C-alpha positions in Angstrom: -20.2 -107.5 61.2 -19.8 -104.4 58.9 -20.1 -101.0 60.4 -20.7 -98.0 58.2 -19.2 -94.9 59.6 -20.7 -91.5 58.6 -19.4 -88.0 59.1 -22.0 -85.6 57.5 -20.9 -82.0 57.0 -22.9 -79.1 55.8 -21.9 -79.8 52.2 -20.0 -83.0 52.4 -20.4 -86.7 53.5 -17.4 -88.8 54.6 -18.0 -92.5 54.9 -16.1 -95.7 55.6 -17.2 -99.3 55.7 -15.3 -101.3 58.3 -15.2 -105.1 58.7 -15.1 -105.4 62.5 -14.0 -109.0 62.5 -10.5 -107.8 61.6 -11.1 -104.0 61.9 -10.2 -103.5 58.3 -11.6 -100.7 56.1 -13.3 -102.2 53.0 -13.7 -98.7 51.5 -13.3 -95.1 52.4 -14.8 -92.1 50.6 -16.1 -88.6 50.4 -18.9 -86.8 48.7 -18.1 -83.1 48.2 -20.1 -80.0 47.2 -23.5 -81.3 48.2 -26.1 -78.8 47.1 -24.0 -77.2 44.4 -24.4 -77.4 40.7 -21.8 -80.2 40.4 -20.4 -82.5 43.1 -17.8 -85.3 43.3 -17.8 -88.7 45.0 -14.4 -90.3 45.5 -14.3 -93.8 47.0 -11.1 -95.8 47.8 -11.5 -99.6 47.7 -9.2 -101.5 50.1 -7.6 -98.2 51.3 -4.0 -98.0 52.4 -3.2 -101.4 50.9 -1.4 -102.5 47.8 -4.8 -103.4 46.3 -6.1 -99.8 46.7 -8.3 -98.7 43.8 -10.1 -95.4 43.4 -13.5 -94.7 42.0 -14.4 -91.1 41.1 -17.9 -90.0 40.1 -18.7 -86.4 39.0 -22.4 -85.7 39.4 -24.8 -83.3 41.1 -25.8 -84.2 44.6 -28.6 -81.8 45.5 -29.0 -83.0 49.1 -27.6 -85.5 51.6 -30.3 -88.1 50.8 -29.2 -88.2 47.2 -25.5 -88.4 48.2 -26.2 -91.2 50.7 -28.3 -93.2 48.2 -25.5 -92.9 45.7 -23.0 -94.2 48.3 -25.1 -97.2 49.1 -25.5 -98.0 45.4 -21.8 -97.8 45.1 -21.1 -100.0 48.1 -23.3 -102.7 46.5 -22.3 -102.1 42.9 -21.5 -105.3 41.0 -18.2 -104.0 39.7 -17.0 -101.4 42.2 -18.9 -102.6 45.3 -17.5 -104.2 48.5 -20.7 -105.9 49.7 -23.5 -107.7 47.8 -26.5 -106.2 49.6 -27.1 -103.3 52.0 -28.4 -105.8 54.5 -24.7 -106.6 55.1 -24.4 -103.3 56.8 -25.0 -104.3 60.5 -24.9 -100.8 62.0 -24.1 -97.2 61.3 -21.9 -95.1 63.5 -22.3 -91.3 63.2 -19.8 -88.6 64.2 -21.9 -85.9 66.0 -20.3 -82.7 67.2 -22.2 -81.7 70.4 -24.5 -83.4 72.8 -24.0 -80.9 75.7 -24.0 -82.3 79.2 -26.9 -84.6 78.4 -24.9 -87.1 76.4 -21.7 -88.3 78.0 -21.1 -91.4 76.0 -21.9 -93.0 72.7 -25.6 -93.9 72.4 -28.0 -95.7 70.2 -30.0 -93.0 68.3 -33.7 -92.6 69.2 -36.1 -89.7 69.1 -34.8 -88.4 72.4 -31.2 -88.4 71.2 -32.2 -86.6 68.0 -34.0 -84.0 70.0 -30.9 -83.4 72.1 -28.8 -83.0 68.9 -31.4 -80.5 67.7 -31.4 -78.7 71.0 -27.7 -77.9 70.8 -27.8 -76.6 67.2 -27.3 -73.0 68.6 -23.9 -74.1 70.0 -23.0 -76.1 66.9 -24.8 -74.3 64.0 -22.6 -75.7 61.3 -22.2 -79.3 62.4 -25.2 -80.5 64.4 -27.8 -79.8 61.7 -25.6 -81.8 59.2 -25.0 -84.6 61.7 -28.7 -84.9 62.3 -29.4 -84.9 58.6 -27.0 -87.8 58.1 -28.8 -89.8 60.8 -32.2 -89.1 59.4 -31.1 -90.0 55.9 -29.7 -93.3 57.1 -33.0 -94.1 59.0 -34.9 -93.6 55.7 -32.5 -95.5 53.4 -31.6 -98.3 55.8 -34.7 -98.9 57.9 -34.2 -101.2 60.8 -30.4 -100.8 60.8 -29.3 -99.4 64.2 -27.7 -95.9 64.3 -25.3 -94.9 67.0 -24.2 -91.4 67.8 -20.5 -90.9 68.8 -20.0 -87.4 70.0 -16.9 -85.1 69.7 -17.5 -83.9 73.3 -17.7 -87.3 75.0 -14.1 -87.8 76.0 -13.9 -84.4 77.6 -17.0 -84.9 79.8 -14.7 -86.1 82.7 -13.2 -82.6 83.1 -13.7 -81.2 86.6 -15.7 -78.0 87.2 -12.5 -76.0 87.7 -11.5 -76.9 84.2 -14.8 -76.6 82.3 -16.4 -73.6 83.9 -15.8 -70.1 82.6 -15.3 -67.3 85.2 -18.5 -65.7 84.2 -21.7 -65.2 86.2 -22.8 -68.7 87.3 -26.3 -68.3 86.1 -25.0 -68.2 82.5 -23.9 -71.7 83.0 -27.2 -72.7 84.6 -29.4 -71.0 82.1 -27.5 -71.3 78.8 -25.0 -74.2 79.6 -22.1 -71.9 78.7 -19.0 -73.9 79.6 -16.1 -75.6 77.9 -17.0 -78.8 76.1 -13.9 -79.6 74.0 -13.8 -81.2 70.6 -11.8 -83.8 68.6 -12.7 -86.1 71.5 -13.0 -89.2 69.3 -9.4 -88.7 68.1 -8.1 -88.0 71.7 -9.8 -91.1 73.1 -8.4 -93.4 70.3 -4.9 -92.0 70.7 -5.0 -92.2 74.5 -5.9 -95.9 74.3 -3.2 -96.6 71.7 -0.6 -94.7 73.5 -1.2 -96.7 76.7 -1.0 -99.9 74.7 2.2 -98.8 73.1 3.7 -98.1 76.6 2.5 -101.5 77.7 0.2 -100.1 80.3 -3.6 -100.0 81.0 -5.3 -96.7 80.0 -6.0 -96.0 83.7 -2.3 -96.2 84.5 -1.0 -93.4 82.2 -0.9 -89.6 82.2 -0.6 -88.1 78.7 -0.5 -84.7 77.0 -2.0 -85.3 73.5 -1.4 -82.9 70.7 -3.9 -83.3 67.9 -2.4 -81.0 65.2 -4.0 -80.5 61.8 -5.9 -77.7 60.1 -7.9 -77.8 63.4 -5.8 -78.2 66.5 -6.5 -79.2 70.0 -4.7 -80.7 73.0 -5.9 -82.7 76.0 -4.5 -83.4 79.4 -5.2 -87.1 80.2 -4.9 -88.3 83.8 -5.3 -92.0 84.6 -6.8 -92.5 81.2 -9.4 -89.7 81.6 -9.5 -86.2 80.2 -9.0 -83.5 82.9 -8.5 -80.5 80.6 -8.5 -79.6 76.9 -7.8 -76.5 74.8 -11.1 -76.1 72.9 -14.0 -74.5 74.6 -17.7 -74.1 74.0 -16.8 -74.0 70.3 -13.8 -75.3 68.4 -12.4 -71.7 68.3 -10.8 -71.5 71.7 -7.2 -72.7 72.4 -4.4 -73.2 69.9 -3.7 -71.2 66.8 -5.0 -73.2 63.8 -5.2 -73.1 60.0 -7.8 -70.3 59.9 -8.9 -70.0 63.5 -7.3 -67.6 65.9 -7.5 -69.6 69.1 -7.1 -67.8 72.4 -7.4 -64.0 72.2 -8.5 -61.2 74.5 -12.3 -61.3 74.3 -12.4 -57.5 74.5 -11.1 -57.5 70.9 -14.5 -58.6 69.7 -16.4 -55.4 70.5 -13.3 -53.3 69.7 -13.1 -54.7 66.2 -16.9 -54.4 65.7 -16.7 -50.7 66.7 -13.6 -49.7 64.7 -14.3 -51.8 61.6 -18.0 -51.5 61.5 -18.5 -55.3 61.6 -21.4 -57.3 62.9 -21.0 -60.0 65.5 -21.5 -62.6 62.8 -18.8 -61.0 60.6 -16.3 -61.0 63.5 -17.1 -64.6 64.2 -16.4 -65.4 60.5 -13.1 -63.4 60.7 -11.9 -65.3 63.7 -12.9 -68.7 62.3 -12.1 -68.4 58.7 -9.7 -65.5 58.2 -7.3 -65.8 61.1 -4.8 -68.3 62.5 -1.9 -69.2 60.2 -3.9 -67.8 57.2 -4.5 -64.5 58.9 -0.8 -63.9 59.7 0.8 -65.1 56.4 -2.0 -65.8 53.9 -1.3 -69.6 54.0 -3.1 -72.2 56.1 -1.3 -75.4 54.8 1.9 -76.0 56.9 3.7 -77.4 53.9 3.3 -74.2 52.0 4.4 -72.3 55.1 7.6 -74.3 55.5 8.4 -73.7 51.8 7.9 -70.0 52.2 10.1 -69.9 55.3 12.9 -71.6 53.3 12.6 -68.7 50.8 12.9 -66.1 53.5 9.2 -65.1 53.9 9.2 -63.2 57.2 5.4 -63.5 57.8 5.5 -67.2 57.2 8.3 -67.5 59.8 6.3 -65.4 62.3 3.2 -67.6 61.7 5.2 -70.8 62.3 6.8 -69.4 65.4 3.5 -68.3 66.8 1.9 -71.7 66.1 4.7 -73.6 67.9 4.9 -71.2 70.8 1.3 -71.7 71.7 1.6 -75.4 71.6 4.7 -75.2 73.9 2.8 -73.1 76.4 0.0 -75.6 76.6 2.4 -78.5 76.9 3.9 -76.8 79.9 0.6 -75.9 81.5 -0.8 -79.4 81.1 2.3 -81.0 82.6 1.8 -78.7 85.6 -1.9 -79.6 85.8 -1.1 -83.4 85.6 1.8 -83.4 88.0 3.7 -86.1 86.1 3.4 -87.2 82.5 4.2 -90.6 80.9 4.2 -89.2 77.4 3.6 -86.3 75.1 1.8 -87.6 72.1 1.6 -86.1 68.6 -1.2 -87.1 66.2 -3.3 -85.9 63.2 -1.9 -84.4 59.9 0.7 -82.0 61.3 1.4 -84.0 64.5 2.1 -87.2 62.6 3.9 -85.9 59.6 5.6 -82.6 60.4 9.1 -83.2 61.8 9.9 -79.5 61.9 7.0 -78.6 64.1 7.7 -81.5 66.4 11.3 -80.6 66.7 10.5 -76.9 67.5 7.8 -77.9 70.1 10.2 -80.3 71.9 13.3 -77.9 71.8 14.6 -76.7 75.1 12.1 -78.9 77.1 14.7 -80.9 79.0 13.3 -79.4 82.2 10.1 -81.4 81.6 12.1 -84.6 80.8 11.5 -84.2 77.0 14.5 -84.9 74.7 13.9 -86.3 71.2 16.0 -88.2 68.7 16.3 -85.8 65.8 17.2 -88.5 63.3 14.2 -90.6 64.3 12.0 -87.5 64.3 13.0 -86.7 60.7 12.2 -90.3 59.5 8.8 -90.6 57.7 7.0 -93.7 58.8 3.2 -94.0 59.2 3.5 -96.1 62.3 3.3 -95.7 66.1 6.8 -95.0 67.4 8.8 -93.3 70.1 11.0 -90.3 69.5 12.6 -90.4 73.0 16.3 -89.9 73.3 16.7 -90.8 76.9 14.4 -88.2 78.5 12.2 -89.1 81.4 9.1 -88.3 79.4 8.2 -90.4 76.3 7.5 -88.5 73.1 5.3 -90.6 70.8 3.7 -90.4 67.4 0.4 -92.2 67.4 -1.6 -92.1 64.1 -5.2 -91.3 64.8 -8.1 -93.3 63.4 -11.4 -91.6 64.3 -13.4 -93.8 61.9 -12.2 -97.0 63.7 -12.9 -95.4 67.1 -16.5 -94.6 66.0 -16.9 -98.2 64.7 -15.6 -99.6 67.9 -17.9 -97.4 70.0 -20.8 -98.5 67.8 -20.1 -102.1 68.4 -19.7 -101.5 72.1 -23.1 -99.7 72.4 -24.9 -102.5 70.5 -23.3 -105.2 72.5 
């Protein structure tokens, strides 16, 4: 069967068509600048193979329906398509940000599920509306094809109360469901399973600290295959320092900045989400640019890098303490998989936790699962993430 994986953003639409018989991506693409005067559709046929070929279409995409219709036309195109008819799409798996406490696992989409997604728009104002739009467009263009929602928050629903509750008046949790939900859960779940497989163990037999490091960063503490803590909170702003997000700060700074700078709550929210993090410290959010600047002696870039690593190290230590014993610390996502400098800095002086890495192996660029361990008690692994495949696998599981 072929599963179409959709990740609908506010002005973008990521897609991937996966043949689940061999779990191979037939194509992978992105529609950008939806709703703007001119947009772009880029589709890779046979991605990450020697036969990879790219199709680029510059055209206006006024809305998600137009973008999705163009994607389906391209999938079935006589020259550039990968299937003959849209009937060959057996199911559609959707990445959805937030389902609150009401959706704890992937689920076939019906009116009730859509209402829950709609209900949590106040907690996910950028993502939930776009995710819902993607679902409804697929229902219109591919009637009768089942849609499955795979939620970012699912994997973290096993956190105990002591981890997910905020020390605020309890009625705020009861009335407004203010609690820590965690995000990047699809990636964390995929990586947890793959790490267990790499170690030759069942998922329920491993304890892991997973570091998902990209432009957005999160970590999870996984005990016996289940998440017991994570860094992100009720929104993706909490936790680690990120490309443009500040991560953990003193909450009293919000009213202080509002008062001293004359900003509204929405403006401070924008400042913390889009003007802070690495970008806020040194004016750059791409770690490759920061490394280049550090080599040239840029002091702010060095400070940003040191802050970024220091916060990861703090969470590694705290999660090891929470778990009691750890089989492996796992690096994944763009920075985690590819940045040997960050990995080396995070793992430096961590022998007390059984962490000792092979610096030569760490500096080797290979896009495969591998161990960096140099004889330490705790494994250090690189496990490439594959959120699209995880969504497709969850879709198949839901539909039986």
